Residue frames as qw, qx, qy, qz and C-alpha x, y, z in Angstrom:
[[0.201, -0.795, 0.482, -0.308, 71.58, 29.03, 103.47],
 [0.924, -0.273, 0.236, -0.128, 71.76, 25.39, 104.20],
 [0.900, 0.358, -0.052, 0.243, 74.39, 24.48, 101.55],
 [0.253, 0.738, -0.397, 0.484, 77.08, 27.07, 102.52],
 [0.538, -0.606, 0.441, -0.386, 76.71, 25.97, 106.18],
 [0.979, -0.008, 0.204, -0.023, 77.01, 22.23, 105.23],
 [0.728, 0.575, -0.188, 0.322, 79.95, 22.97, 103.01],
 [0.019, -0.754, 0.453, -0.475, 81.81, 24.72, 105.87],
 [0.764, -0.423, 0.402, -0.273, 81.10, 21.86, 108.19],
 [0.964, 0.072, 0.241, 0.085, 82.42, 19.08, 105.85],
 [0.425, 0.866, -0.246, 0.093, 85.18, 21.07, 104.29],
 [0.221, -0.725, 0.638, -0.137, 87.88, 20.11, 106.74],
 [0.744, -0.117, 0.656, -0.047, 87.15, 16.41, 106.13],
 [0.804, 0.516, 0.289, 0.061, 87.14, 16.47, 102.28],
 [0.175, 0.926, -0.310, -0.127, 90.08, 18.73, 101.73],
 [0.351, -0.540, 0.741, 0.188, 92.77, 16.08, 102.36],
 [0.650, 0.192, 0.729, 0.091, 91.09, 13.86, 99.73],
 [0.463, 0.803, 0.021, -0.376, 90.88, 16.48, 96.96],
 [0.475, 0.656, -0.584, -0.050, 94.29, 15.34, 95.86],
 [0.921, -0.079, -0.376, 0.065, 96.23, 12.19, 96.68],
 [0.566, 0.154, -0.433, 0.684, 98.65, 14.11, 98.72],
 [0.288, -0.730, -0.465, 0.409, 98.13, 16.11, 101.92],
 [0.239, 0.937, 0.188, 0.170, 97.81, 19.74, 101.46],
 [0.431, -0.802, 0.295, 0.290, 101.08, 20.54, 103.35],
 [0.649, -0.128, 0.589, 0.465, 102.96, 18.51, 100.65],
 [0.455, 0.679, 0.478, 0.321, 101.17, 20.03, 97.78],
 [0.017, -0.995, -0.091, -0.047, 101.60, 23.51, 98.95],
 [0.633, -0.596, 0.270, 0.415, 105.30, 23.00, 99.84],
 [0.611, 0.137, 0.517, 0.583, 106.22, 22.76, 96.23],
 [0.197, 0.668, 0.481, 0.533, 104.09, 25.75, 95.22],
 [0.307, -0.848, -0.360, 0.241, 104.01, 28.14, 98.20],
 [0.443, -0.489, 0.134, 0.739, 107.10, 30.03, 97.35],
 [0.109, -0.032, 0.562, 0.820, 105.91, 31.00, 93.84],
 [0.477, 0.458, 0.387, -0.643, 102.61, 32.69, 92.85],
 [0.439, 0.193, 0.785, 0.391, 101.24, 30.86, 89.79],
 [0.275, 0.442, -0.133, -0.843, 100.20, 33.01, 86.85],
 [0.650, 0.362, 0.662, -0.094, 97.40, 31.46, 84.75],
 [0.184, 0.618, -0.407, -0.647, 98.44, 31.42, 81.16],
 [0.510, 0.237, -0.722, -0.403, 98.08, 27.95, 79.78],
 [0.831, -0.220, -0.383, -0.338, 96.39, 24.59, 80.43],
 [0.688, 0.059, -0.603, 0.399, 99.35, 23.26, 82.55],
 [0.041, 0.258, -0.424, 0.867, 98.76, 26.14, 85.02],
 [0.553, -0.449, -0.283, -0.643, 95.10, 25.60, 85.74],
 [0.769, -0.430, -0.473, 0.014, 95.18, 23.02, 88.54],
 [0.570, -0.129, -0.368, 0.724, 98.00, 24.69, 90.45],
 [0.004, -0.279, -0.028, -0.960, 96.59, 28.02, 89.96],
 [0.604, -0.458, -0.416, -0.502, 93.13, 26.86, 91.02],
 [0.750, -0.337, -0.502, 0.268, 94.60, 25.28, 94.19],
 [0.339, -0.008, -0.278, 0.899, 96.47, 28.37, 95.12],
 [0.268, -0.377, -0.240, -0.853, 93.27, 30.39, 94.65],
 [0.701, -0.466, -0.474, -0.258, 91.29, 28.10, 96.84],
 [0.662, -0.279, -0.432, 0.545, 93.91, 28.21, 99.50],
 [0.184, 0.136, -0.078, 0.970, 93.91, 32.14, 99.28],
 [0.351, -0.402, -0.293, -0.794, 90.18, 32.69, 99.38],
 [0.337, -0.175, 0.631, -0.677, 88.34, 32.64, 102.74],
 [0.027, -0.158, -0.985, -0.059, 86.27, 29.52, 103.26],
 [0.204, 0.484, 0.561, -0.640, 83.25, 31.63, 104.09],
 [0.453, 0.631, -0.047, -0.628, 82.85, 32.86, 100.58],
 [0.125, -0.290, 0.857, 0.407, 84.30, 29.99, 98.54],
 [0.373, 0.429, 0.819, -0.073, 80.75, 28.52, 97.95],
 [0.348, 0.821, 0.201, -0.406, 79.86, 31.71, 96.12],
 [0.179, 0.749, -0.484, -0.415, 82.92, 31.37, 93.70],
 [0.479, -0.205, 0.843, 0.132, 83.38, 27.59, 93.22],
 [0.466, 0.385, -0.408, -0.684, 82.90, 26.90, 89.54],
 [0.206, 0.059, -0.971, -0.110, 82.42, 23.16, 90.23],
 [0.297, 0.303, 0.707, -0.567, 79.13, 23.72, 92.01],
 [0.207, 0.443, 0.788, 0.374, 76.10, 22.97, 89.83],
 [0.023, -0.298, -0.176, -0.938, 74.09, 25.91, 88.68],
 [0.550, -0.554, -0.452, -0.431, 70.97, 24.80, 90.57],
 [0.726, -0.452, -0.377, 0.356, 72.96, 24.56, 93.73],
 [0.405, 0.364, -0.097, 0.833, 74.61, 27.84, 93.34],
 [0.335, -0.745, -0.460, 0.349, 74.33, 30.24, 96.29],
 [0.276, 0.752, 0.101, 0.590, 74.27, 34.03, 95.92],
 [0.344, 0.012, -0.469, 0.813, 76.08, 36.35, 98.27],
 [0.107, -0.692, -0.625, 0.347, 73.90, 38.29, 100.61],
 [0.215, 0.712, 0.311, 0.592, 72.50, 41.56, 99.47],
 [0.183, 0.203, -0.351, 0.896, 73.12, 44.88, 101.22],
 [0.122, -0.560, -0.769, 0.283, 70.57, 45.22, 104.00],
 [0.025, -0.680, -0.319, -0.660, 68.00, 48.12, 103.89],
 [0.125, 0.041, -0.520, 0.844, 68.35, 50.72, 106.71],
 [0.083, -0.617, -0.772, 0.131, 65.15, 50.94, 108.75],
 [0.037, 0.364, 0.168, 0.916, 63.20, 54.21, 108.31],
 [0.132, 0.151, 0.600, -0.774, 61.19, 56.02, 111.03],
 [0.539, 0.160, -0.091, -0.822, 58.19, 56.38, 108.60],
 [0.474, 0.041, -0.853, -0.214, 58.03, 52.58, 108.27],
 [0.257, -0.292, -0.812, 0.434, 56.66, 52.62, 111.90],
 [0.068, 0.757, 0.459, -0.461, 54.77, 55.96, 111.79],
 [0.494, 0.517, 0.430, 0.550, 54.25, 57.74, 108.52],
 [0.051, -0.952, -0.119, -0.279, 53.90, 61.08, 110.24],
 [0.701, -0.631, 0.042, 0.330, 57.15, 60.64, 112.26],
 [0.406, 0.862, -0.225, 0.203, 60.01, 63.04, 111.52],
 [0.105, 0.614, -0.695, 0.360, 62.17, 62.22, 114.51],
 [0.432, -0.011, -0.893, 0.129, 62.57, 59.30, 116.85],
 [0.094, 0.091, 0.589, -0.798, 60.63, 61.16, 119.58],
 [0.550, 0.065, -0.179, -0.813, 57.49, 61.19, 117.35],
 [0.563, -0.027, -0.811, -0.154, 57.27, 57.30, 117.73],
 [0.725, -0.549, 0.019, -0.416, 55.25, 55.76, 120.49],
 [0.460, -0.568, 0.669, -0.133, 56.96, 53.61, 123.01],
 [0.839, 0.142, 0.521, -0.060, 55.99, 50.42, 121.18],
 [0.703, 0.702, 0.037, 0.106, 57.11, 51.83, 117.88],
 [0.067, -0.854, 0.504, -0.110, 60.42, 53.02, 119.40],
 [0.648, -0.330, 0.685, -0.038, 61.08, 49.45, 120.71],
 [0.833, 0.409, 0.372, 0.031, 60.26, 47.88, 117.26],
 [0.415, 0.887, -0.171, 0.107, 62.47, 50.48, 115.50],
 [0.290, -0.755, 0.584, -0.069, 65.38, 49.85, 117.90],
 [0.790, -0.064, 0.610, 0.002, 65.16, 46.08, 117.21],
 [0.726, 0.656, 0.183, 0.092, 65.13, 46.67, 113.51],
 [0.171, 0.920, -0.341, 0.090, 68.14, 48.99, 113.69],
 [0.543, -0.534, 0.647, -0.017, 70.16, 46.40, 115.77],
 [0.829, 0.215, 0.507, 0.100, 69.43, 43.71, 113.18],
 [0.535, 0.842, 0.000, 0.066, 70.35, 46.11, 110.40],
 [0.072, -0.865, 0.495, -0.029, 73.73, 46.99, 112.02],
 [0.672, -0.292, 0.680, 0.042, 74.51, 43.23, 112.39],
 [0.782, 0.419, 0.444, 0.127, 73.68, 42.40, 108.89],
 [0.341, 0.928, -0.145, 0.050, 75.54, 45.31, 107.60],
 [0.336, -0.702, 0.626, 0.053, 78.65, 44.19, 109.35],
 [0.742, 0.034, 0.664, 0.085, 78.23, 40.71, 107.77],
 [0.636, 0.732, 0.232, 0.073, 77.61, 42.18, 104.37],
 [0.119, 0.940, -0.319, -0.034, 80.60, 44.52, 104.61],
 [0.487, -0.482, 0.718, 0.124, 82.94, 41.61, 105.66],
 [0.747, 0.292, 0.588, 0.107, 81.63, 39.41, 102.82],
 [0.467, 0.883, 0.036, 0.001, 81.99, 42.34, 100.24],
 [0.128, -0.844, 0.513, 0.086, 85.57, 42.96, 101.42],
 [0.642, -0.211, 0.727, 0.123, 86.42, 39.13, 101.00],
 [0.680, 0.551, 0.476, 0.086, 84.93, 39.02, 97.59],
 [0.292, 0.949, -0.115, -0.020, 86.71, 42.13, 96.51],
 [0.367, -0.670, 0.630, 0.142, 90.00, 40.66, 97.85],
 [0.717, 0.078, 0.678, 0.143, 89.34, 37.54, 95.80],
 [0.555, 0.797, 0.240, 0.000, 88.57, 39.62, 92.80],
 [0.055, 0.919, -0.383, -0.074, 91.87, 41.48, 93.09],
 [0.539, -0.416, 0.717, 0.150, 93.79, 38.20, 93.55],
 [0.729, 0.395, 0.544, 0.130, 92.23, 36.72, 90.33],
 [0.399, 0.917, 0.002, -0.007, 93.08, 39.86, 88.38],
 [0.128, -0.842, 0.520, 0.065, 96.73, 39.85, 89.64],
 [0.527, -0.300, 0.791, 0.079, 97.24, 36.12, 88.81],
 [0.718, 0.483, 0.499, 0.033, 95.89, 35.89, 85.27],
 [0.487, -0.078, 0.408, 0.768, 97.90, 36.58, 82.18],
 [0.148, 0.383, -0.085, -0.908, 97.28, 39.46, 79.96],
 [0.269, 0.001, -0.788, -0.554, 95.78, 37.10, 77.33],
 [0.242, -0.381, -0.889, 0.072, 93.34, 35.73, 79.85],
 [0.019, -0.242, -0.326, 0.914, 92.28, 39.24, 81.12],
 [0.284, -0.082, -0.475, -0.829, 89.69, 39.30, 78.34],
 [0.435, -0.357, -0.816, -0.132, 87.54, 36.91, 80.41],
 [0.336, -0.376, -0.575, 0.644, 87.39, 39.30, 83.33],
 [0.009, -0.588, -0.346, -0.731, 84.70, 41.75, 82.34],
 [0.000, 0.184, -0.486, 0.854, 83.82, 44.22, 85.11],
 [0.618, -0.179, -0.025, -0.765, 80.10, 43.57, 84.94],
 [0.781, -0.034, -0.613, -0.115, 80.65, 39.81, 85.71],
 [0.701, -0.655, 0.182, -0.214, 80.75, 38.23, 89.15],
 [0.168, -0.627, 0.759, 0.046, 83.81, 36.45, 90.51],
 [0.681, 0.054, 0.724, -0.095, 82.12, 33.04, 89.88],
 [0.693, 0.694, 0.161, -0.112, 81.41, 34.04, 86.31],
 [0.146, 0.825, -0.541, -0.076, 85.03, 35.01, 85.87],
 [0.425, -0.360, 0.830, -0.037, 86.07, 31.48, 87.18],
 [0.747, 0.365, 0.535, -0.150, 83.58, 29.70, 84.99],
 [0.580, 0.802, -0.094, -0.110, 84.89, 31.54, 81.90],
 [0.002, 0.741, -0.671, -0.020, 88.59, 30.85, 82.81],
 [0.563, -0.188, 0.803, -0.051, 87.89, 27.14, 83.44],
 [0.775, 0.521, 0.339, -0.116, 86.09, 26.68, 80.05],
 [0.455, 0.857, -0.242, -0.021, 89.05, 28.35, 78.34],
 [0.066, 0.733, -0.657, 0.162, 91.99, 26.97, 80.30],
 [0.720, -0.308, 0.568, -0.251, 91.22, 23.80, 82.19],
 [0.095, 0.414, -0.833, -0.355, 93.07, 20.89, 80.44],
 [0.817, 0.052, -0.308, -0.485, 91.16, 18.07, 78.80],
 [0.875, -0.353, 0.308, -0.119, 91.24, 14.52, 80.41],
 [0.921, 0.055, 0.170, 0.346, 94.70, 12.88, 79.92],
 [0.419, 0.822, -0.124, 0.365, 96.45, 16.03, 78.95],
 [0.314, -0.821, 0.431, -0.205, 98.22, 16.54, 82.30],
 [0.902, -0.177, 0.385, 0.080, 99.18, 12.80, 82.37],
 [0.787, 0.497, 0.117, 0.345, 100.90, 13.16, 79.00],
 [0.145, 0.886, -0.237, 0.371, 102.60, 16.35, 79.97],
 [0.636, -0.647, 0.395, -0.148, 103.78, 14.81, 83.25],
 [0.940, 0.025, 0.287, 0.182, 105.18, 11.82, 81.35],
 [0.592, 0.697, -0.049, 0.403, 107.18, 14.03, 78.99],
 [0.147, -0.873, 0.325, -0.332, 108.57, 15.94, 81.89],
 [0.814, -0.445, 0.370, -0.050, 109.56, 12.79, 83.70],
 [0.897, 0.243, 0.212, 0.302, 111.37, 11.30, 80.72],
 [0.378, 0.818, -0.102, 0.421, 113.06, 14.52, 79.96],
 [0.417, -0.802, 0.347, -0.250, 114.31, 14.80, 83.56],
 [0.920, -0.174, 0.329, 0.124, 115.73, 11.27, 83.42],
 [0.748, 0.516, 0.094, 0.408, 117.63, 12.07, 80.27],
 [0.121, 0.876, -0.171, 0.434, 119.00, 15.21, 81.84],
 [0.783, -0.615, 0.043, 0.083, 120.64, 13.46, 84.85],
 [0.557, 0.622, -0.386, 0.393, 124.32, 14.21, 85.46],
 [0.741, -0.303, -0.426, 0.423, 126.64, 13.40, 88.36],
 [0.355, 0.191, -0.157, 0.902, 127.84, 16.93, 88.47],
 [0.283, -0.256, 0.072, -0.921, 124.51, 18.43, 89.52],
 [0.335, -0.230, -0.913, 0.040, 122.91, 15.71, 91.70],
 [0.056, -0.424, -0.619, 0.659, 121.40, 18.10, 94.26],
 [0.346, 0.299, -0.074, -0.886, 119.76, 20.38, 91.72],
 [0.423, -0.003, -0.758, -0.497, 118.52, 17.42, 89.84],
 [0.220, -0.298, -0.870, 0.324, 117.03, 16.01, 93.15],
 [0.151, 0.337, 0.291, -0.883, 115.22, 19.29, 93.65],
 [0.483, 0.211, -0.398, -0.751, 113.50, 19.02, 90.23],
 [0.390, -0.044, -0.906, -0.160, 112.86, 15.31, 90.69],
 [0.035, -0.298, -0.763, 0.573, 111.10, 15.83, 94.01],
 [0.316, 0.357, 0.101, -0.873, 108.84, 18.51, 92.63],
 [0.462, 0.206, -0.628, -0.592, 108.04, 16.39, 89.61],
 [0.218, -0.069, -0.969, 0.096, 107.25, 13.25, 91.69],
 [0.224, 0.300, 0.571, -0.730, 104.42, 15.02, 93.29],
 [0.542, 0.382, -0.176, -0.727, 102.80, 15.50, 90.01],
 [0.410, 0.180, -0.866, -0.222, 103.64, 11.88, 88.91],
 [0.024, 0.181, 0.889, -0.420, 101.78, 10.61, 92.08],
 [0.358, 0.357, 0.358, -0.785, 98.92, 12.87, 91.59],
 [0.621, 0.431, -0.238, -0.609, 98.23, 11.87, 88.03],
 [0.874, -0.074, 0.465, -0.120, 98.97, 8.13, 88.56],
 [0.371, 0.703, -0.537, -0.282, 101.89, 8.00, 86.16],
 [0.995, 0.002, -0.029, -0.093, 102.31, 4.33, 85.15],
 [0.616, 0.573, -0.420, 0.340, 106.05, 4.86, 84.81],
 [0.087, -0.568, 0.560, -0.596, 106.40, 5.14, 88.57],
 [0.841, -0.257, 0.152, -0.451, 104.26, 2.22, 89.62],
 [0.999, -0.015, -0.045, 0.021, 105.46, -1.24, 90.66],
 [0.694, -0.523, 0.242, 0.432, 108.85, -0.12, 91.77],
 [0.661, 0.578, 0.209, 0.430, 109.67, 1.31, 88.24],
 [0.023, 0.961, -0.122, 0.247, 110.81, 4.64, 89.72],
 [0.601, -0.660, 0.428, 0.142, 113.40, 2.95, 91.93],
 [0.822, 0.146, 0.423, 0.352, 114.65, 0.96, 88.88],
 [0.402, 0.837, 0.065, 0.366, 115.10, 4.29, 86.97],
 [0.306, -0.895, 0.308, -0.101, 117.09, 5.61, 89.92],
 [0.818, -0.303, 0.434, 0.224, 119.20, 2.39, 89.97],
 [0.732, 0.480, 0.297, 0.382, 120.04, 2.88, 86.37],
 [0.133, 0.941, -0.028, 0.311, 120.95, 6.48, 86.76],
 [0.395, -0.827, 0.371, -0.147, 123.05, 6.00, 89.79],
 [0.982, -0.041, 0.109, 0.149, 124.82, 2.78, 88.77],
 [0.650, 0.537, -0.175, 0.508, 127.86, 4.63, 87.18],
 [0.079, -0.748, 0.312, -0.581, 128.23, 6.61, 90.42],
 [0.391, -0.413, 0.681, -0.461, 127.46, 4.17, 93.16],
 [0.452, 0.027, -0.866, -0.215, 127.30, 0.42, 92.88],
 [0.038, -0.179, -0.830, 0.526, 125.91, 0.39, 96.37],
 [0.399, 0.311, 0.174, -0.845, 122.98, 2.64, 95.37],
 [0.523, 0.183, -0.615, -0.561, 122.33, 0.58, 92.23],
 [0.340, -0.111, -0.932, 0.067, 122.03, -2.75, 94.32],
 [0.068, 0.246, 0.656, -0.710, 119.94, -1.02, 97.00],
 [0.487, 0.264, -0.049, -0.831, 117.40, 0.54, 94.56],
 [0.545, 0.115, -0.725, -0.404, 117.06, -2.71, 92.69],
 [0.208, -0.147, -0.893, 0.371, 116.41, -4.57, 96.05],
 [0.177, 0.293, 0.463, -0.818, 113.94, -1.93, 97.27],
 [0.449, 0.159, -0.377, -0.794, 112.03, -2.01, 93.90],
 [0.510, -0.140, -0.815, -0.238, 110.81, -5.48, 94.85],
 [0.150, -0.231, -0.742, 0.611, 109.71, -4.42, 98.23],
 [0.025, -0.686, -0.638, -0.348, 106.00, -3.46, 98.28],
 [0.317, -0.855, -0.295, 0.285, 106.39, -0.83, 101.06],
 [0.334, -0.576, 0.227, 0.711, 109.71, 0.78, 99.91],
 [0.288, 0.179, 0.666, 0.664, 108.65, 0.73, 96.31],
 [0.043, 0.820, 0.558, -0.117, 105.52, 2.88, 97.06],
 [0.431, 0.571, 0.147, 0.683, 106.09, 6.09, 95.24],
 [0.372, -0.894, -0.094, -0.230, 105.03, 8.15, 98.37],
 [0.800, -0.472, 0.045, 0.367, 108.51, 7.10, 99.76],
 [0.622, 0.594, 0.049, 0.508, 110.31, 9.32, 97.27],
 [0.122, -0.914, 0.151, -0.356, 111.07, 12.04, 99.84],
 [0.776, -0.539, 0.317, 0.084, 112.89, 9.58, 102.12],
 [0.841, 0.221, 0.229, 0.437, 115.00, 8.38, 99.11],
 [0.338, 0.810, 0.043, 0.478, 115.75, 11.93, 98.13],
 [0.424, -0.858, 0.201, -0.210, 116.81, 12.85, 101.63],
 [0.864, -0.308, 0.329, 0.224, 119.15, 9.82, 101.91],
 [0.720, 0.477, 0.194, 0.465, 120.69, 10.64, 98.52],
 [0.072, 0.920, -0.080, 0.377, 121.39, 14.18, 99.57],
 [0.627, -0.720, 0.295, -0.040, 123.06, 12.98, 102.71],
 [0.894, -0.019, 0.326, 0.308, 125.13, 10.50, 100.78],
 [0.607, 0.400, 0.228, 0.648, 126.29, 12.98, 98.26],
 [0.235, -0.925, -0.200, 0.221, 126.55, 16.00, 100.49],
 [0.645, 0.431, 0.060, 0.628, 128.82, 18.64, 98.94],
 [0.329, -0.569, -0.120, 0.744, 130.87, 21.60, 99.84],
 [0.329, 0.836, 0.099, -0.428, 130.70, 24.78, 97.84],
 [0.016, -0.643, 0.642, 0.417, 133.75, 23.83, 95.97],
 [0.766, 0.298, -0.374, -0.430, 131.95, 20.77, 94.60],
 [0.360, 0.261, -0.878, 0.175, 133.95, 18.11, 96.58],
 [0.690, -0.438, -0.548, -0.174, 132.18, 15.71, 98.87],
 [0.369, -0.741, 0.309, -0.468, 132.15, 16.72, 102.55],
 [0.888, -0.300, 0.332, -0.105, 132.55, 13.04, 103.64],
 [0.872, -0.035, 0.353, 0.337, 135.97, 11.56, 102.83],
 [0.436, 0.895, -0.033, 0.093, 137.28, 14.61, 100.95],
 [0.311, -0.786, 0.528, 0.076, 140.61, 14.30, 102.86],
 [0.670, -0.164, 0.700, 0.183, 141.23, 10.95, 101.16],
 [0.454, 0.643, -0.316, -0.529, 142.31, 11.11, 97.58],
 [0.382, -0.173, 0.896, 0.143, 142.78, 7.33, 97.11],
 [0.524, 0.271, -0.392, -0.706, 141.40, 6.23, 93.73],
 [0.538, 0.008, 0.811, -0.228, 138.97, 3.37, 93.84],
 [0.607, 0.481, -0.181, -0.606, 138.24, 3.19, 90.08],
 [0.963, 0.220, 0.053, -0.147, 138.47, 0.37, 87.61],
 [0.633, 0.588, -0.395, 0.312, 142.14, 0.86, 86.87],
 [0.733, -0.679, -0.009, -0.034, 143.27, -0.60, 90.17],
 [0.819, 0.025, -0.080, 0.567, 147.02, -0.85, 89.27],
 [0.301, 0.459, -0.053, 0.834, 147.19, 2.93, 89.62],
 [0.490, -0.786, -0.348, -0.142, 145.54, 3.39, 92.96],
 [0.302, 0.467, -0.371, 0.744, 147.09, 6.03, 95.19],
 [0.471, -0.575, -0.584, 0.327, 146.87, 6.45, 99.00],
 [0.131, -0.978, -0.159, 0.012, 146.80, 9.78, 100.78],
 [0.523, -0.629, 0.331, 0.471, 150.64, 9.76, 101.13],
 [0.543, 0.178, 0.580, 0.580, 151.17, 8.99, 97.44],
 [0.204, 0.834, 0.421, 0.293, 148.82, 11.84, 96.37],
 [0.299, -0.934, 0.001, 0.194, 150.59, 14.25, 98.60],
 [0.558, -0.404, 0.466, 0.555, 153.99, 13.35, 97.31],
 [0.469, 0.435, 0.580, 0.504, 152.81, 13.43, 93.64],
 [0.050, 0.947, 0.314, 0.055, 151.40, 16.93, 94.21],
 [0.360, -0.832, 0.237, 0.349, 154.92, 18.11, 95.08],
 [0.513, 0.755, -0.354, -0.203, 156.26, 16.94, 91.71],
 [0.333, -0.497, 0.801, 0.028, 158.19, 13.85, 92.97],
 [0.458, 0.232, -0.742, -0.431, 156.28, 11.54, 90.70],
 [0.861, -0.250, -0.098, -0.432, 154.25, 8.39, 91.38],
 [0.335, -0.503, 0.775, -0.185, 155.62, 5.76, 93.85],
 [0.386, 0.078, -0.891, -0.226, 155.65, 2.13, 93.15],
 [0.713, -0.407, -0.233, -0.521, 152.62, 0.36, 94.64],
 [0.833, -0.183, -0.486, 0.189, 154.77, -2.00, 96.78],
 [0.571, -0.293, -0.343, 0.686, 156.45, 0.72, 98.93],
 [0.034, -0.955, -0.218, -0.197, 156.33, 4.27, 100.27],
 [0.582, 0.183, -0.281, 0.740, 158.98, 6.75, 101.24],
 [0.296, -0.832, -0.325, 0.339, 159.12, 9.19, 104.14],
 [0.138, 0.987, -0.045, -0.071, 160.61, 12.58, 103.87],
 [0.375, -0.681, 0.583, 0.236, 164.32, 11.23, 104.42],
 [0.505, 0.494, -0.602, -0.373, 163.89, 8.78, 101.50],
 [0.128, -0.209, 0.960, -0.133, 163.87, 5.62, 103.55],
 [0.494, -0.097, -0.691, -0.518, 161.45, 2.88, 102.27],
 [0.364, -0.086, 0.714, -0.592, 158.60, 1.62, 104.40],
 [0.171, 0.295, 0.925, 0.167, 155.86, -1.06, 103.63],
 [0.258, -0.233, -0.316, -0.883, 152.86, 0.43, 101.76],
 [0.446, 0.071, 0.550, -0.702, 149.57, 0.66, 103.67],
 [0.237, -0.079, -0.865, -0.435, 147.23, -2.09, 102.61],
 [0.589, -0.166, 0.159, -0.775, 143.48, -2.10, 103.34],
 [0.183, -0.079, 0.967, -0.160, 142.37, -5.32, 104.96],
 [0.577, 0.423, 0.484, -0.504, 138.89, -4.93, 103.42],
 [0.683, 0.685, 0.011, -0.253, 139.48, -4.43, 99.72],
 [0.854, -0.202, 0.291, 0.380, 143.14, -5.45, 99.76],
 [0.515, 0.748, 0.070, 0.413, 144.24, -2.46, 97.83],
 [0.604, -0.205, -0.186, 0.748, 147.36, -0.46, 98.77],
 [0.179, 0.338, 0.074, 0.921, 147.57, 3.19, 99.72],
 [0.449, -0.475, -0.002, -0.757, 144.80, 3.42, 102.24],
 [0.073, -0.089, 0.889, -0.443, 143.65, 1.97, 105.55],
 [0.060, -0.434, -0.897, -0.068, 140.39, 0.07, 106.30],
 [0.004, -0.645, -0.484, 0.591, 138.92, 3.16, 107.84],
 [0.147, 0.556, -0.243, -0.781, 139.46, 5.09, 104.53],
 [0.217, 0.076, 0.896, 0.381, 138.05, 2.31, 102.27],
 [0.388, 0.180, -0.165, -0.889, 135.46, 3.45, 99.75],
 [0.517, -0.068, -0.778, -0.349, 134.21, -0.06, 99.22],
 [0.356, -0.316, -0.787, 0.393, 133.51, -0.47, 102.91],
 [0.021, -0.649, -0.380, 0.659, 132.41, 3.16, 103.73],
 [0.408, 0.489, 0.548, 0.542, 130.94, 4.26, 100.49],
 [0.071, -0.953, -0.267, 0.123, 130.02, 7.67, 102.04],
 [0.458, -0.627, 0.274, 0.568, 133.79, 8.58, 101.67],
 [0.580, 0.236, 0.574, 0.528, 133.81, 8.15, 97.93],
 [0.007, -0.390, 0.118, 0.913, 134.03, 11.45, 95.99],
 [0.614, 0.572, 0.326, -0.435, 131.12, 12.26, 93.77],
 [0.599, 0.707, -0.248, -0.282, 131.63, 10.93, 90.24],
 [0.004, -0.543, 0.839, 0.022, 134.29, 8.40, 91.16],
 [0.862, 0.070, -0.342, -0.368, 133.52, 4.90, 89.90],
 [0.554, -0.450, 0.678, -0.176, 134.15, 1.62, 91.78],
 [0.286, 0.234, -0.882, -0.292, 135.10, -1.73, 90.42],
 [0.796, -0.169, -0.067, -0.578, 131.98, -3.88, 90.46],
 [0.794, 0.104, -0.591, 0.095, 134.07, -7.03, 90.61],
 [0.326, 0.210, -0.634, 0.669, 135.93, -5.84, 93.70],
 [0.433, -0.287, 0.194, -0.832, 132.84, -4.50, 95.23],
 [0.875, -0.096, -0.303, -0.366, 131.25, -7.89, 94.99],
 [0.674, 0.184, -0.605, 0.382, 134.44, -9.45, 96.54],
 [0.034, 0.261, -0.521, 0.812, 134.42, -7.08, 99.47],
 [0.659, -0.232, -0.024, -0.715, 130.76, -7.75, 100.04],
 [0.886, -0.028, -0.457, -0.075, 131.43, -11.38, 100.30],
 [0.501, 0.211, -0.602, 0.584, 134.29, -10.91, 102.62],
 [0.295, -0.335, 0.302, -0.842, 132.13, -8.83, 104.96],
 [0.847, -0.162, -0.150, -0.484, 129.79, -11.83, 105.07],
 [0.914, 0.062, -0.386, 0.108, 132.34, -14.55, 105.47],
 [0.501, 0.242, -0.490, 0.671, 134.93, -12.94, 107.56],
 [0.496, -0.735, -0.462, 0.028, 133.68, -12.46, 111.10],
 [0.545, -0.424, -0.099, 0.716, 136.74, -10.53, 112.28],
 [0.194, 0.137, 0.293, 0.926, 136.57, -8.07, 109.48],
 [0.270, -0.655, -0.549, -0.444, 132.83, -7.63, 110.00],
 [0.509, -0.725, -0.389, 0.251, 133.35, -6.80, 113.68],
 [0.451, -0.240, 0.053, 0.858, 136.22, -4.42, 112.85],
 [0.021, 0.345, 0.420, 0.839, 134.03, -2.47, 110.35],
 [0.413, -0.713, -0.541, -0.171, 131.20, -2.34, 112.91],
 [0.564, -0.568, -0.226, 0.555, 133.59, -0.85, 115.36],
 [0.305, -0.045, 0.209, 0.928, 134.89, 1.72, 112.92],
 [0.130, -0.566, -0.558, -0.593, 131.33, 2.65, 111.96],
 [0.487, -0.751, -0.427, 0.129, 130.47, 3.28, 115.56],
 [0.491, -0.397, -0.021, 0.775, 133.60, 5.44, 116.00],
 [0.180, 0.216, 0.401, 0.871, 132.90, 7.44, 112.79],
 [0.282, -0.695, -0.555, -0.360, 129.27, 7.97, 113.90],
 [0.534, -0.666, -0.323, 0.408, 130.46, 9.17, 117.26],
 [0.406, -0.236, 0.131, 0.873, 132.91, 11.56, 115.67],
 [0.015, 0.425, 0.535, 0.731, 130.28, 12.88, 113.28]]
């Protein structure tokens, strides 16, 4: 009885160290789906779900990782006390002497207590048995012979299914490389969902490809065509010991989702009202007024002027940040990159120029800070 008691005492302290991540993070990725054990890749997640499902009071009787010599057996059904055990001539309780009646009552109370404990344990084991049966594939059902105990089931399943050393690391590496190759700007949010779930496994199996800031460098390479700012930031963070820790992946994913937040129609929520083009072909940039006019079939205006509805010319709006025409400083994608529609590329050369201007031009810097405060307040 000592080992099960000790196990229950130390269990709360050793559980957080079973894997490298806290249980709440591990289960967050798996809690919505019941794992069906059918192949080697399923074993660890299935076993973890099973352990979370089974009551801690009986886990010591099921755990296949316990050595055979330390194995504990479930309690046996208690034997109901009999009157003749106290007086072989007794037929009813009244035939017992006062001392015999007292001893019999004590034995019956102990029996009732042990029976309740036995029934509870039996129900928990039966529930675990049903759970195992319901989460094992048809092919694996051959290991679940009715005459075997639940622990014998788990030992057989472990021998047949648990992956060999290094197997899961190789599988995780293949999944990681495949996910990187499948990145597209059109499905950033779906890709981030898959990336977050995979990063949990990458951390768990100590994947070398995500160590020493390599995971941030991979993100920098993927997001460079979409956001020059993300590219520069990821490259910078990759050299930072704290920010490059793979455990920071959730923070990065959350910031990327906020940055590329989308409406159902696929357009970004931030800056979707501004249609000015900040691509590499800067001679054909359009401001909001130009885009509206061109949508009415009036053709593209010259970049040096704009027309109102009466046809009179007025000076074209010019951004004091990037010096492009067709938008105001408040609408500049080089300054406020959140406003840039998803998939639209910026000129790296002009981006560097604007970045330098923000450092050297104190007046521009103050104006940008003022605008950021206003936009934050409006948001």
